[in-house]
C-alpha positions, -999 to +999 in steps of 0.1 A: +177-022-739+160+013-718+153+037-740+175+059-720+210+048-722+217+054-756+213+090-747+231+086-715+262+069-732+267+095-761+262+123-733+291+104-714+309+105-740+310+134-748+316+143-716+349+124-715+362+136-750+353+175-736+377+162-702+402+149-729+408+178-752+408+202-720+433+180-704+455+183-736+455+216-734+466+213-701+492+192-713+505+212-742+505+246-716+513+234-688+540+255-664+557+227-649+565+195-653+541+183-629+508+196-644+521+179-679+522+148-657+489+151-641+473+160-675+487+126-691+472+111-659+437+128-671+443+116-703+445+082-701+420+081-674+396+096-697+406+072-722+398+042-702+367+061-691+354+058-726+369+027-731+340+014-703+313+036-718+315+021-751+315-011-741+283-006-718+268+009-751+281-018-774+279-047-746+309-062-754+337-075-729+367-068-750+358-027-741+370-042-706+392-056-714+414-027-729+404-003-703+421-026-680+450-025-701+449+009-704+444+014-667+471-006-661+497+010-683+487+040-671+495+031-634+531+023-640+539+053-665+529+076-634+548+059-614+579+058-637+574+095-645+569+104-604+599+088-600+620+105-630+609+141-613+621+121-577+650+110-580+659+122-622+660+085-630+639+057-631+662+028-628+689+032-605+720+014-601 
């Protein structure tokens, strides 16, 4: 393994953790519901990226599967929230 890879993994994890913290602040203080939904999108994307970086760092493929599940649930959640904001209901009768 390259000597630079552990440093790059730690730097990437720190950057993604900072991005998650800032997105969480936007989630708490967002002036509108749309801002909060975008903050949730940023949170799940950064969570997925953290799992991918951990998978690269540890050399395990299990982290990639977890990242895929996070991406799938995040997309479905974002679509449901967007539909709720547009129409006021998620499941139409």
